[in-house]
VOBA-1610 file (N, C-alpha, C; in pm, whole numbers, padded with zeros to 5 digits, always signed):
BEGIN
Met+00085-00120+00000Met+00000+00000+00000Met+00088+00125+00000Val+00047+00229-00069Val+00120+00355-00072Val+00091+00435+00053Val+00195+00483+00117Val+00177+00568+00234Val+00168+00712+00189Pro+00062+00786+00225Pro+00048+00925+00182Pro+00166+01010+00225Ser+00209+01098+00137Ser+00320+01188+00166Ser+00274+01304+00253Gln+00369+01364+00319Gln+00339+01482+00400Gln+00376+01609+00325Gly+00360+01607+00193Gly+00391+01723+00112Gly+00287+01833+00130Ser+00293+01932+00043Ser+00200+02045+00050Ser+00105+02039-00068Pro-00003+01962-00059Pro-00091+01942-00173Pro-00173+02065-00205Met-00202+02082-00333Met-00301+02179-00376Met-00434+02106-00380Arg-00538+02165-00325Arg-00667+02098-00319Arg-00774+02186-00381Pro-00878+02121-00435Pro-00990+02201-00487Pro-01047+02292-00379Lys-01093+02409-00420Lys-01145+02507-00325Lys-01286+02472-00278Lys-01360+02399-00360Lys-01499+02370-00328Lys-01525+02222-00352Ala-01629+02170-00287Ala-01665+02031-00309Ala-01816+02017-00301Lys-01878+01981-00411Lys-02020+01953-00413Lys-02037+01803-00431Lys-02122+01744-00345Lys-02141+01600-00349Lys-02284+01567-00390Gly-02298+01454-00459Gly-02429+01404-00494Gly-02487+01324-00378Asn-02606+01270-00399Asn-02672+01192-00294Asn-02593+01067-00257Asp-02511+01018-00350Asp-02431+00899-00323Asp-02298+00933-00255Gly-02274+01061-00227Gly-02150+01102-00162Gly-02035+01126-00256Ala-02054+01099-00385Ala-01948+01120-00483Ala-01939+01267-00523Leu-01822+01307-00569Leu-01801+01445-00611Leu-01882+01476-00736Val-01948+01591-00736Val-02016+01640-00855Val-01915+01720-00935Val-01859+01660-01037Val-01753+01721-01116Val-01815+01810-01223Pro-01765+01932-01242Pro-01817+02017-01350Pro-01811+01944-01484Thr-01919+01953-01559Thr-01929+01883-01687Thr-01931+01984-01800Ile-01845+01963-01898Ile-01836+02052-02013Ile-01890+01980-02135Asp-01998+02032-02190Asp-02057+01977-02312Asp-01989+02047-02430Met-01917+01971-02508Met-01839+02030-02616Met-01925+02081-02731Thr-02057+02063-02725Thr-02145+02120-02827Thr-02191+02262-02789Leu-02153+02311-02671Leu-02190+02446-02630Leu-02118+02550-02716Glu-02167+02673-02710Glu-02100+02782-02780Glu-01959+02800-02724Arg-01867+02838-02811Arg-01725+02843-02774Arg-01696+02931-02652Pro-01744+03056-02645Pro-01709+03138-02528Pro-01757+03076-02396Arg-01877+03015-02400Arg-01931+02955-02279Arg-01847+02836-02234Lys-01799+02756-02330Lys-01714+02643-02295Lys-01586+02690-02225Gly-01524+02793-02281Gly-01401+02844-02221Gly-01422+02895-02079Glu-01531+02965-02058Glu-01562+03016-01924Glu-01579+02903-01824Leu-01653+02800-01864Leu-01680+02688-01774Leu-01553+02609-01744Ile-01469+02590-01845Ile-01345+02517-01825Ile-01253+02594-01729Ala-01239+02725-01752Ala-01154+02805-01664Ala-01203+02801-01520Lys-01333+02812-01501Lys-01390+02809-01366Lys-01363+02674-01299Ala-01381+02565-01375Ala-01355+02432-01320Ala-01208+02414-01285Cys-01119+02465-01370Cys-00975+02452-01343Cys-00933+02533-01221Glu-00998+02645-01198Glu-00967+02729-01082Glu-01019+02668-00953Glu-01140+02613-00955Glu-01205+02569-00833Glu-01183+02423-00800Tyr-01164+02339-00902Tyr-01154+02196-00879Tyr-01023+02135-00930Gly-00974+02186-01042Gly-00859+02124-01107Gly-00898+02001-01188Ile-01027+01975-01202Ile-01076+01861-01277Ile-01214+01894-01335Phe-01241+01843-01455Phe-01373+01856-01514Phe-01396+01735-01604Lys-01521+01714-01639Lys-01557+01604-01728Lys-01602+01661-01862Val-01561+01594-01969Val-01597+01635-02104Val-01693+01532-02163Val-01806+01581-02213Val-01903+01493-02280Val-01929+01548-02420Asn-01990+01465-02505Asn-02011+01502-02646Asn-01880+01552-02706His-01776+01474-02682His-01639+01512-02714His-01598+01479-02857Gly-01674+01398-02926Gly-01644+01366-03064Gly-01547+01253-03086Val-01496+01192-02978Val-01405+01078-02993Val-01489+00953-03019Ser-01459+00883-03125Ser-01537+00767-03166Ser-01534+00658-03059Ile-01649+00599-03031Ile-01655+00488-02936Ile-01578+00368-02990Asp-01570+00354-03121Asp-01491+00245-03179Asp-01343+00261-03148Val-01294+00384-03155Val-01154+00412-03122Val-01128+00377-02976Ile-01219+00415-02889Ile-01205+00387-02746Ile-01208+00237-02719Asn-01307+00169-02776Asn-01325+00026-02748Asn-01212-00059-02801Arg-01155-00021-02916Arg-01045-00100-02973Arg-00924-00099-02881Leu-00889+00018-02827Leu-00773+00022-02739Leu-00802-00050-02608Glu-00924-00037-02557Glu-00961-00106-02434Glu-00949-00257-02453Lys-00996-00306-02566Lys-00988-00450-02595Lys-00843-00498-02595His-00756-00423-02663His-00615-00463-02669His-00549-00453-02532Gly-00584-00351-02456Gly-00525-00336-02324Gly-00564-00450-02231Leu-00691-00484-02227Leu-00736-00594-02142Leu-00677-00726-02189Gly-00660-00740-02321Gly-00597-00861-02373Gly-00453-00875-02326Phe-00380-00765-02325Phe-00242-00771-02278Phe-00235-00807-02130Phe-00316-00742-02047Phe-00309-00767-01903Phe-00362-00905-01864Ala-00436-00970-01954Ala-00484-01106-01929Ala-00375-01211-01951Lys-00262-01171-02008Lys-00153-01265-02029Lys-00094-01310-01896Pro-00028-01425-01891Pro+00035-01470-01767Pro+00148-01376-01726Pro+00176-01364-01594Pro+00278-01270-01546Pro+00413-01285-01614Trp+00459-01408-01632Trp+00592-01427-01690Trp+00601-01371-01832Glu+00489-01376-01904Glu+00490-01325-02040Glu+00491-01172-02041Lys+00412-01111-01953Lys+00409-00964-01946Lys+00544-00909-01901Gln+00610-00980-01810Gln+00737-00931-01756Gln+00847-00926-01860Gln+00827-00995-01970Gln+00926-00989-02078Gln+00930-00851-02144Tyr+00826-00771-02119Tyr+00813-00645-02189Tyr+00836-00526-02097Glu+00913-00551-01991Glu+00955-00441-01905Glu+01062-00362-01980Gly+01036-00233-02001Gly+01128-00151-02078Gly+01221-00072-01988Glu+01289+00026-02048Glu+01373+00115-01969Glu+01283+00203-01886Arg+01293+00193-01754Arg+01200+00264-01666Arg+01197+00413-01697Pro+01078+00471-01690Pro+00952+00414-01644Pro+00869+00348-01753Phe+00924+00326-01872Phe+00842+00281-01985Phe+00831+00129-01989Gly+00732+00082-02065Gly+00706-00060-02074Gly+00611-00107-01966Tyr+00619-00237-01937Tyr+00530-00298-01840Tyr+00586-00284-01698Gly+00496-00262-01603Gly+00534-00258-01462Gly+00425-00314-01375Cys+00461-00360-01257Cys+00366-00418-01165Cys+00400-00375-01023Arg+00310-00302-00960Arg+00320-00257-00821Arg+00417-00143-00801Asn+00538-00151-00856Asn+00635-00043-00836Asn+00589+00082-00909Ile+00593+00196-00838Ile+00556+00325-00896Ile+00674+00419-00880Gly+00731+00464-00990Gly+00842+00557-00981Gly+00972+00489-00941Phe+01065+00570-00889Phe+01202+00524-00864Phe+01240+00518-00717Asn+01148+00554-00629Asn+01188+00577-00490Asn+01104+00501-00388Gly+01061+00382-00426Gly+01000+00293-00329Gly+00849+00299-00316Asp+00781+00383-00393Asp+00634+00386-00386Asp+00577+00260-00450Met+00472+00207-00388Met+00410+00083-00434Met+00260+00102-00447Gly+00198+00024-00535Gly+00054+00028-00551Gly+00000-00111-00580Glu-00130-00121-00590Glu-00194-00249-00621Glu-00250-00242-00763Leu-00158-00242-00857Leu-00193-00232-00998Leu-00078-00282-01083Glu-00107-00302-01211Glu-00004-00323-01311Glu-00032-00222-01422Tyr+00069-00193-01503Tyr+00052-00083-01597Tyr+00140-00101-01719Leu+00110-00022-01818Leu+00186-00017-01942Leu+00203+00129-01978Ile+00327+00172-02001Ile+00355+00312-02030Ile+00428+00322-02164Leu+00378+00408-02252Leu+00438+00429-02383Leu+00451+00577-02411His+00558+00614-02482His+00561+00749-02539His+00445+00761-02637Ala+00380+00873-02637Ala+00260+00890-02721Ala+00297+00945-02858His+00380+00870-02930His+00402+00903-03071His+00415+00774-03149Asp+00393+00781-03278Asp+00375+00662-03361Asp+00490+00563-03352Leu+00614+00612-03359Leu+00729+00522-03367Leu+00737+00433-03244Asn+00719+00493-03126Asn+00731+00413-03004Asn+00622+00308-02997Val+00500+00345-03034Val+00390+00248-03032Val+00418+00135-03129Asp+00470+00166-03247Asp+00502+00063-03345Asp+00606-00035-03291Glu+00707+00018-03221Glu+00813-00067-03168Glu+00762-00162-03061Lys+00665-00118-02982Lys+00616-00198-02870Lys+00496-00284-02906Ser+00439-00265-03023Ser+00308-00323-03050Ser+00307-00475-03045Thr+00414-00541-03085Thr+00412-00687-03086Thr+00402-00744-02946Ser+00438-00668-02844Ser+00435-00720-02707Ser+00302-00700-02638Ile+00213-00626-02698Ile+00094-00582-02626Ile-00032-00656-02670Ser-00029-00720-02784Ser-00150-00785-02833Ser-00118-00918-02898Asn-00209-01012-02884Asn-00194-01140-02952Asn-00228-01128-03100Asp-00291-01020-03139Asp-00323-00996-03278Asp-00197-00951-03353Pro-00204-00944-03484Pro-00089-00893-03559Pro-00046-00756-03507Ala+00082-00728-03518Ala+00139-00606-03459Ala+00064-00481-03501Ser+00024-00479-03628Ser-00039-00357-03679Ser-00172-00328-03610Ser-00238-00430-03555Ser-00367-00409-03492Ser-00355-00321-03368Phe-00262-00356-03280Phe-00246-00272-03161Phe-00191-00135-03199Ser-00094-00134-03290Ser-00036-00007-03333Ser-00144+00086-03385Ser-00232+00033-03468Ser-00341+00115-03523Ser-00434+00163-03413Ala-00471+00074-03319Ala-00563+00112-03212Ala-00503+00220-03124Ala-00376+00203-03086Ala-00313+00300-02998Ala-00291+00434-03067Asn-00245+00430-03191Asn-00220+00554-03263Asn-00349+00631-03289Asn-00456+00560-03326Asn-00584+00627-03347Asn-00635+00691-03219Tyr-00616+00621-03108Tyr-00658+00675-02979Tyr-00577+00801-02944Val-00446+00792-02957Val-00361+00906-02925Val-00395+01026-03012Arg-00415+01003-03141Arg-00449+01115-03229Arg-00580+01181-03188Ala-00680+01099-03154Ala-00810+01154-03116Ala-00802+01231-02985Ile-00729+01179-02887Ile-00721+01245-02757Ile-00631+01368-02765Lys-00526+01361-02845Lys-00443+01480-02863Lys-00523+01593-02927Ser-00608+01558-03024Ser-00693+01658-03087Ser-00789+01720-02984Leu-00847+01636-02898Leu-00935+01688-02793Leu-00858+01778-02698Ala-00739+01735-02655Ala-00658+01816-02565Ala-00620+01949-02629Thr-00591+01946-02759Thr-00559+02069-02831Thr-00677+02166-02828Asp-00797+02115-02855Asp-00917+02200-02850Asp-00935+02259-02711Leu-00915+02178-02608Leu-00933+02226-02471Leu-00831+02336-02438Leu-00709+02319-02483Leu-00607+02421-02456Leu-00635+02550-02532His-00692+02540-02651His-00734+02661-02724His-00842+02735-02645Leu-00936+02660-02591Leu-01043+02722-02511Leu-00985+02786-02385Ile-00886+02722-02325Ile-00824+02776-02205Ile-00751+02907-02236Thr-00676+02911-02346Thr-00606+03035-02379Thr-00705+03147-02413Asp-00816+03111-02475Asp-00921+03212-02499Asp-00970+03269-02367Ala-00998+03181-02272Ala-01051+03226-02143Ala-00950+03310-02066Leu-00822+03279-02085Leu-00716+03356-02018Leu-00681+03483-02094Gln-00744+03502-02211Gln-00719+03617-02297Gln-00573+03623-02343Val-00519+03506-02372Val-00384+03498-02428Val-00392+03530-02576His-00303+03614-02623His-00311+03666-02760His-00306+03553-02863Asp-00209+03462-02852Asp-00196+03352-02946Asp-00259+03228-02884Lys-00371+03182-02937Lys-00442+03070-02876Lys-00363+02940-02885Arg-00256+02938-02967Arg-00176+02816-02981Arg-00060+02812-02883Thr-00051+02909-02795Thr+00063+02916-02702Thr+00078+02787-02623Leu-00031+02734-02572Leu-00025+02611-02493Leu-00030+02486-02582Ser-00116+02487-02682Ser-00130+02368-02766Ser-00004+02337-02845Asn+00075+02440-02879Asn+00201+02415-02949Asn+00295+02326-02868Leu+00284+02335-02736Leu+00373+02256-02650Leu+00345+02107-02664Ile+00218+02068-02680Ile+00188+01925-02688Ile+00187+01875-02832Asn+00189+01967-02930Asn+00191+01928-03070Asn+00330+01935-03131Asp+00428+01977-03053Asp+00566+01977-03099Asp+00610+01834-03133Pro+00688+01815-03239Pro+00732+01679-03273Pro+00809+01610-03161Gln+00868+01688-03073Gln+00945+01632-02961Gln+00863+01625-02832Thr+00732+01630-02843Thr+00648+01627-02724Thr+00682+01508-02634Asp+00674+01530-02507Asp+00699+01424-02408Asp+00567+01369-02355Ser+00465+01371-02438Ser+00335+01316-02399Ser+00345+01165-02383Ile+00256+01112-02298Ile+00263+00970-02260Ile+00123+00908-02266Leu+00118+00784-02310Leu-00003+00703-02301Leu+00021+00597-02194Arg-00069+00592-02096Arg-00053+00497-01985Arg-00183+00418-01967Leu-00169+00287-01956Leu-00282+00200-01924Leu-00259+00142-01785Asn-00347+00175-01691Asn-00341+00121-01556Asn-00445+00012-01540His-00403-00103-01494His-00494-00217-01476His-00500-00252-01328Tyr-00621-00240-01272Tyr-00645-00274-01132Tyr-00722-00406-01132Pro-00655-00518-01102Pro-00721-00649-01114Pro-00841-00662-01022Gln-00930-00755-01056Gln-01047-00780-00974Gln-01005-00828-00835Ser-01097-00817-00741Ser-01064-00837-00600Ser-01018-00976-00566Asn-01049-01075-00649Asn-01007-01211-00616Asn-00871-01248-00675Asn-00801-01150-00732Asn-00670-01177-00789Asn-00572-01213-00678Asp-00492-01317-00700Asp-00410-01369-00590Asp-00288-01286-00558Trp-00254-01184-00641Trp-00137-01105-00604Trp-00173-00976-00531Leu-00302-00949-00511Leu-00341-00834-00432Leu-00313-00860-00285Ser-00269-00757-00213Ser-00242-00774-00071Ser-00373-00789+00005Asn-00367-00867+00112Asn-00487-00896+00189Asn-00483-00841+00330Gly-00374-00776+00366Gly-00363-00730+00504Gly-00379-00581+00515Gly-00362-00531+00637Gly-00357-00388+00661Gly-00486-00328+00709Gly-00601-00374+00660Gly-00728-00316+00702Gly-00749-00179+00640Gly-00871-00128+00653Gly-00903+00003+00599Gly-00912+00001+00447Glu-00919+00119+00388Glu-00933+00130+00243Glu-00799+00106+00175Arg-00795+00008+00088Arg-00671-00022+00019Arg-00651+00076-00096Ile-00526+00117-00115Ile-00494+00215-00217Ile-00427+00145-00334Gly-00483+00167-00453Gly-00426+00108-00573Gly-00313+00192-00631Phe-00328+00326-00624Phe-00226+00419-00675Phe-00231+00539-00582Gly-00120+00568-00516Gly-00119+00666-00409Gly-00140+00810-00452Glu-00163+00895-00356Glu-00195+01035-00383Glu-00080+01108-00451His-00116+01195-00544His-00017+01267-00622His-00087+01374-00705Thr-00009+01462-00762Thr-00056+01548-00871Thr+00014+01503-00998Asp-00049+01526-01112Asp+00013+01486-01238Asp+00111+01595-01283Pro+00223+01555-01340Pro+00325+01653-01377Pro+00292+01737-01500Gln+00227+01677-01600Gln+00220+01739-01732Gln+00123+01858-01737Ile+00085+01897-01858Ile-00003+02012-01878Ile-00148+01972-01850Leu-00195+01872-01922Leu-00330+01819-01902Leu-00325+01668-01896Thr-00413+01610-01817Thr-00435+01466-01815Thr-00576+01439-01867Val-00588+01348-01963Val-00718+01309-02015Val-00737+01161-01980Leu-00834+01133-01895Leu-00848+01000-01834Leu-00986+00941-01862Arg-00986+00811-01886Arg-01111+00737-01900Arg-01095+00601-01834Ser-01200+00554-01768Ser-01200+00418-01715Ser-01312+00339-01780Asn-01308+00208-01762Asn-01405+00120-01827Asn-01532+00101-01745Gly-01567+00199-01665Gly-01693+00193-01591Gly-01681+00141-01450Val-01560+00114-01402Val-01538+00068-01265Val-01483+00185-01183Asp-01548+00217-01072Asp-01506+00330-00989Asp-01369+00304-00924Gly-01305+00412-00882Gly-01178+00401-00812Gly-01107+00534-00796Leu-01131+00628-00887Leu-01067+00759-00879Leu-01121+00839-00761Gln-01033+00901-00685Gln-01070+00991-00577Gln-00987+01118-00588Val-01046+01232-00547Val-00972+01358-00541Val-00977+01412-00399Cys-00876+01490-00365Cys-00866+01549-00232Cys-00930+01687-00234Val-01028+01706-00148Val-01100+01833-00143Val-01062+01908-00015Gly-01124+02024+00009Gly-01090+02107+00124Gly-01094+02030+00255Gly-00993+02052+00338Gly-00986+01982+00466Gly-00920+01847+00457Gly-00871+01810+00340Gly-00801+01684+00324Gly-00893+01564+00307Glu-01021+01586+00279Glu-01114+01475+00262Glu-01099+01416+00121Trp-01101+01284+00115Trp-01097+01216-00014Trp-01239+01181-00059Val-01272+01221-00181Val-01408+01203-00233Val-01400+01128-00366Gly-01487+01029-00383Gly-01488+00951-00505Gly-01540+01027-00625Val-01487+00993-00741Val-01532+01048-00869Val-01595+00934-00948Pro-01724+00940-00976Pro-01790+00826-01042Pro-01738+00802-01182Ala-01714+00675-01213Ala-01667+00640-01347Ala-01776+00668-01450Asp-01735+00715-01567Asp-01828+00739-01677Asp-01758+00700-01806Pro-01780+00577-01854Pro-01708+00532-01973Pro-01742+00609-02099Ser-01847+00690-02097Ser-01884+00767-02215Ser-01818+00905-02219Gly-01752+00944-02109Gly-01689+01076-02102Gly-01543+01065-02065Phe-01476+01179-02066Phe-01336+01186-02025Phe-01323+01283-01908Tyr-01245+01245-01808Tyr-01209+01338-01703Tyr-01078+01405-01742Val-01075+01535-01725Val-00957+01614-01761Val-00906+01681-01634Met-00777+01663-01606Met-00717+01718-01485Met-00604+01814-01519Val-00596+01919-01440Val-00486+02015-01452Val-00360+01951-01398Gly-00250+01965-01473Gly-00121+01916-01427Gly-00035+02027-01370Asp+00076+01988-01308Asp+00166+02086-01245Asp+00215+02189-01346Ala+00246+02145-01468Ala+00297+02240-01568Ala+00195+02348-01598Leu+00066+02311-01607Leu-00037+02411-01635Leu-00059+02502-01514Gln-00045+02448-01395Gln-00054+02534-01277Gln+00054+02642-01280Ala+00176+02602-01317Ala+00284+02701-01327Ala+00262+02798-01442Leu+00216+02747-01556Leu+00193+02833-01672Leu+00084+02937-01646Thr-00012+02903-01562Thr-00119+02998-01528Thr-00089+03072-01398Asn+00034+03062-01352Asn+00078+03136-01233Asn-00008+03104-01109Gly-00048+02976-01100Gly-00125+02933-00983Gly-00273+02958-00992Arg-00319+03017-01102Arg-00464+03041-01116Arg-00539+02908-01126Phe-00484+02815-01204Phe-00543+02682-01214Phe-00476+02590-01113Val-00554+02494-01062Val-00508+02407-00954Val-00474+02268-01009Ser-00353+02224-00981Ser-00314+02087-01013Ser-00375+01996-00907Val-00474+01918-00945Val-00556+01847-00847Val-00483+01725-00791Arg-00489+01710-00659Arg-00431+01593-00593Arg-00534+01480-00596His-00491+01365-00642His-00584+01254-00660His-00514+01121-00633Arg-00593+01015-00627Arg-00541+00880-00606Arg-00643+00781-00661Ala-00609+00655-00659Ala-00704+00550-00700Ala-00706+00442-00592Thr-00825+00400-00555Thr-00838+00290-00460Thr-00811+00158-00531Ala-00773+00056-00454Ala-00760-00077-00511Ala-00898-00127-00553Asn-00900-00211-00650Asn-01025-00261-00705Asn-01088-00363-00612Ser-01210-00339-00568Ser-01281-00431-00478Ser-01400-00496-00546Thr-01404-00491-00680Thr-01516-00547-00755Thr-01469-00672-00831Pro-01562-00753-00877Pro-01524-00872-00955Pro-01485-00841-01099Lys-01495-00715-01139Lys-01460-00676-01275Lys-01328-00599-01273Pro-01233-00630-01360Pro-01108-00554-01361Pro-01132-00410-01403Arg-01056-00319-01346Arg-01065-00178-01382Arg-00949-00142-01473Leu-00981-00085-01588Leu-00880-00039-01681Leu-00893+00112-01695Ser-00788+00183-01661Ser-00784+00327-01672Ser-00687+00365-01783Thr-00737+00434-01884Thr-00654+00476-01997Thr-00627+00625-01983Val-00499+00660-01978Val-00460+00796-01942Val-00366+00853-02047Tyr-00401+00970-02098Tyr-00315+01045-02189Tyr-00262+01166-02115Phe-00131+01173-02101Phe-00067+01287-02036Phe-00011+01378-02144Ala-00070+01495-02160Ala-00027+01590-02262Ala+00089+01672-02207Gly+00210+01642-02259Gly+00330+01705-02206Gly+00407+01783-02310Pro+00492+01873-02266Pro+00575+01953-02357Pro+00705+01881-02391Pro+00785+01933-02483Pro+00918+01879-02508Pro+01008+01900-02385Leu+01110+01818-02373Leu+01203+01830-02259Leu+01267+01968-02253Ser+01291+02027-02370Ser+01361+02156-02375Ser+01269+02276-02352Ala+01138+02254-02344Ala+01044+02365-02332Ala+01058+02434-02197Trp+01050+02567-02201Trp+01054+02646-02078Trp+00912+02661-02023Ile+00900+02635-01895Ile+00772+02650-01826Ile+00783+02773-01737Thr+00706+02873-01771Thr+00708+02998-01695Thr+00570+03062-01705Pro+00525+03133-01603Pro+00390+03190-01609Pro+00368+03276-01733Leu+00253+03256-01796Leu+00217+03338-01912Leu+00207+03485-01871Pro+00252+03576-01955Pro+00248+03718-01919Pro+00108+03765-01881Glu+00006+03708-01944Glu-00132+03750-01916Glu-00178+03711-01776Thr-00103+03623-01709Thr-00141+03579-01574Thr-00065+03653-01465Ile+00022+03746-01505Ile+00106+03820-01410Ile+00060+03964-01401Ser+00054+04015-01281Ser+00016+04155-01260Ser+00084+04205-01133Thr+00067+04334-01107Thr+00122+04390-00983Thr+00061+04322-00862Gln-00067+04294-00871Gln-00136+04228-00760Gln-00105+04079-00753Asn-00065+04021-00865Asn-00035+03878-00870Asn+00098+03856-00942Pro+00209+03886-00876Pro+00340+03868-00939Pro+00370+03721-00967Ser+00472+03698-01045Ser+00508+03561-01082Ser+00539+03477-00958Gln+00474+03362-00949Gln+00492+03273-00834Gln+00600+03168-00857Tyr+00641+03149-00983Tyr+00732+03039-01014Tyr+00855+03087-01090Leu+00968+03029-01059Leu+01089+03052-01135Leu+01079+02981-01269Pro+01139+03033-01373Pro+01137+02961-01501Pro+01212+02828-01487Phe+01159+02723-01549Phe+01227+02595-01550Phe+01193+02522-01679Thr+01278+02431-01719Thr+01248+02350-01836Thr+01173+02225-01790Trp+01106+02163-01886Trp+01036+02038-01854Trp+01136+01931-01807Glu+01255+01934-01863Glu+01358+01839-01819Glu+01399+01866-01675Asp+01407+01995-01636Asp+01437+02029-01495Asp+01332+01968-01403Tyr+01206+01982-01443Tyr+01098+01929-01359Tyr+01109+01778-01347Lys+01132+01710-01459Lys+01138+01563-01456Lys+01254+01515-01370Asn+01366+01584-01376Asn+01480+01546-01292Asn+01446+01562-01144Ala+01373+01668-01112Ala+01330+01688-00972Ala+01232+01579-00931Ala+01143+01542-01024Ala+01042+01440-00993Ala+01107+01304-00970Tyr+01210+01271-01048Tyr+01275+01142-01034Tyr+01344+01127-00898Gly+01375+01240-00835Gly+01440+01234-00705Gly+01345+01249-00587Ser+01214+01245-00613Ser+01117+01268-00507Ser+01021+01151-00497Arg+00941+01150-00391Arg+00840+01048-00374Arg+00713+01087-00450Leu+00628+00989-00471Leu+00507+01009-00550Leu+00422+01124-00498Gly+00402+01133-00368Gly+00312+01231-00311Gly+00373+01367-00284Asp+00502+01385-00313Asp+00566+01514-00287Asp+00511+01622-00379Cys+00510+01745-00331Cys+00467+01859-00412Cys+00589+01912-00488Arg+00607+01865-00611Arg+00730+01893-00685Arg+00739+02036-00735Leu+00626+02104-00747Leu+00632+02244-00788Leu+00700+02331-00683Asn+00708+02282-00560Asn+00775+02360-00455Asn+00922+02386-00488Phe+00982+02296-00569Phe+01121+02316-00609Phe+01139+02445-00690Phe+01032+02489-00755Phe+01041+02602-00847Phe+00959+02723-00803Lys+00908+02718-00684Lys+00827+02830-00634Lys+00917+02941-00582Arg+00883+03063-00617Arg+00961+03176-00568Arg+00941+03190-00417Lys+01048+03227-00351Lys+01043+03243-00203Lys+00970+03371-00166
//
């Protein structure tokens, strides 16, 4: 089980719960008029750090094909999956999270989100011909990158940034460090899940995401939780027809702290159905400078962060624990 860090988490400012006790996450209908969408997204990023996107235009066939291949890979015997452990953090992994001793109750597959890397790894991920997985993964990445690009355009509009491509250029650069990650939380009767400890078991410990935006979908099995005011953990109901979008540390810095990088975690799976979480992390190139946008700086709100490159951030992250607040390394005193 992951032990929560004693870092300095950023938490949503407000928490509205439904009758079932789950968080009521702001929902953005992508068929709304453009200015209204931007306003709602900015408000959600400021108050929650997370929102849900519906009517997003991503084909259900694209979604289902990657889910099928992902579940097929994780259904393989352990010895076969372990053959595809890559240079960390990429490739297949089980329980180990990061480089510094954090553990979880999951297995995962991590790939660079560009065509060449997916093509190289495709033979290890599916029993079907290599091109089948490659096609499924690439189509998924292209669709989600397009959605993330649209969302970033709306965000720059809402922030009144002169060039609406300022943020989207970072994730569309040929050298983007974007990542596709499949997290598999086995069903509760799986024999490698821990059985001791008592209390709520944690599948993936508390953390904030490093990149600009996270676009997440699960296969309808609950498990995602976010930390709200007062340190309370609240569940986020799974919705296989929508995508949850979370603010990452890089976007928090780029908006000079206006947007909140949401602290979240995943519980271990306690259902008879395996949980598959498909996550696209929209990241900049390693050489990109992360510094507050000029439009977010004023006399009343001076720059909160020192300029840093994405590579600087990753180096700091590799030396820290999962739950540490890594933006503190770059916060002005």
